ZAMARGU-4260 file (C-alpha; in steps of 0.2 Angstrom, whole numbers, plus 5000, padded with zeros to 4 digits):
<rodrens>
0) 5000/5000/5000 | 5007/5017/4995 | 5003/5032/5005 | 5008/5049/4997 | 5009/5065/5005
5) 4997/5076/4996 | 5001/5092/5005 | 5004/5106/4993 | 5018/5119/4996 | 5011/5134/5005
10) 5014/5149/4995 | 5010/5162/5009 | 5016/5156/5025 | 5016/5167/5041 | 5034/5172/5039
15) 5031/5179/5022 | 5015/5188/5027 | 5025/5196/5042 | 5039/5202/5030 | 5026/5209/5018
20) 5017/5219/5032 | 5034/5226/5038 | 5039/5232/5020 | 5022/5240/5018 | 5022/5249/5035
25) 5040/5255/5031 | 5036/5261/5014 | 5021/5271/5022 | 5032/5280/5035 | 5046/5283/5022
30) 5033/5291/5011 | 5026/5302/5025 | 5044/5307/5030 | 5048/5312/5012 | 5032/5322/5010
35) 5035/5332/5026 | 5053/5336/5021 | 5047/5341/5004 | 5034/5352/5012 | 5047/5361/5024
40) 5059/5365/5009 | 5046/5370/4996 | 5036/5381/5008 | 5034/5398/4999 | 5025/5414/5005
45) 5009/5419/4998 | 5009/5428/4982 | 5004/5445/4989 | 5011/5442/5007 | 5013/5458/5016
50) 5026/5451/5029 | 5042/5441/5026 | 5045/5425/5035 | 5055/5427/5050 | 5051/5445/5052
55) 5047/5452/5070 | 5031/5461/5070 | 5019/5470/5082 | 5001/5469/5081 | 4986/5476/5092
60) 4969/5469/5092 | 4958/5456/5101 | 4962/5438/5103 | 4949/5425/5099 | 4950/5406/5101
65) 4951/5399/5083 | 4958/5382/5083 | 4967/5374/5068 | 4979/5365/5080 | 4994/5360/5071
70) 4995/5377/5062 | 4989/5389/5075 | 4978/5389/5092 | 4971/5407/5092 | 4969/5422/5081
75) 4970/5440/5082 | 4958/5452/5074 | 4968/5467/5071 | 4962/5485/5070 | 4960/5484/5051
80) 4949/5468/5053 | 4963/5456/5047 | 4965/5439/5054 | 4982/5433/5060 | 4985/5416/5067
85) 4994/5414/5083 | 5003/5400/5092 | 5015/5401/5106 | 5024/5388/5117 | 5030/5402/5130
90) 5014/5413/5132 | 4997/5406/5138 | 4986/5414/5125 | 4970/5408/5134 | 4973/5420/5148
95) 4971/5434/5136 | 4954/5429/5126 | 4943/5443/5122 | 4955/5457/5128 | 4962/5471/5118
100) 4981/5468/5118 | 4997/5471/5109 | 5009/5457/5105 | 5026/5454/5097 | 5029/5439/5087
105) 5039/5431/5072 | 5031/5426/5056 | 5033/5407/5055 | 5022/5403/5039 | 5007/5407/5029
110) 4991/5397/5027 | 4984/5403/5011 | 4984/5422/5015 | 4984/5421/5034 | 5001/5424/5042
115) 5005/5413/5057 | 5014/5421/5071 | 5024/5413/5085 | 5020/5425/5100 | 5035/5430/5110
120) 5028/5444/5121 | 5011/5452/5126 | 5008/5470/5131 | 4992/5475/5139 | 4988/5493/5134
125) 4978/5497/5150 | 4993/5493/5162
</rodrens>
């Protein structure tokens, strides 16, 4: 009596599936990294940008909460009615909501036509 082993060779075993997943996840992260590098190096100012990147500017107006988190956390409506995005890692902007203040900051980038300022100092005109 002849007994044959009729098992077929498994084409996709656990080891091959694991390495396929590792390669796909690696390709995903490399594409995200390259995308962020390209974005940082090709970031241009808006065509009709009134302020240059890195310029230190002073604005007066009223701070409101307008969260677009990775880009800015608050915005300032200045005396001309223009919107300016604000973010700060040193000043708590929540303490100055709905107050008329004067602030000094550096232009970090532009979102369409909105300049984004990194706030350095805040002055309260009444004090």
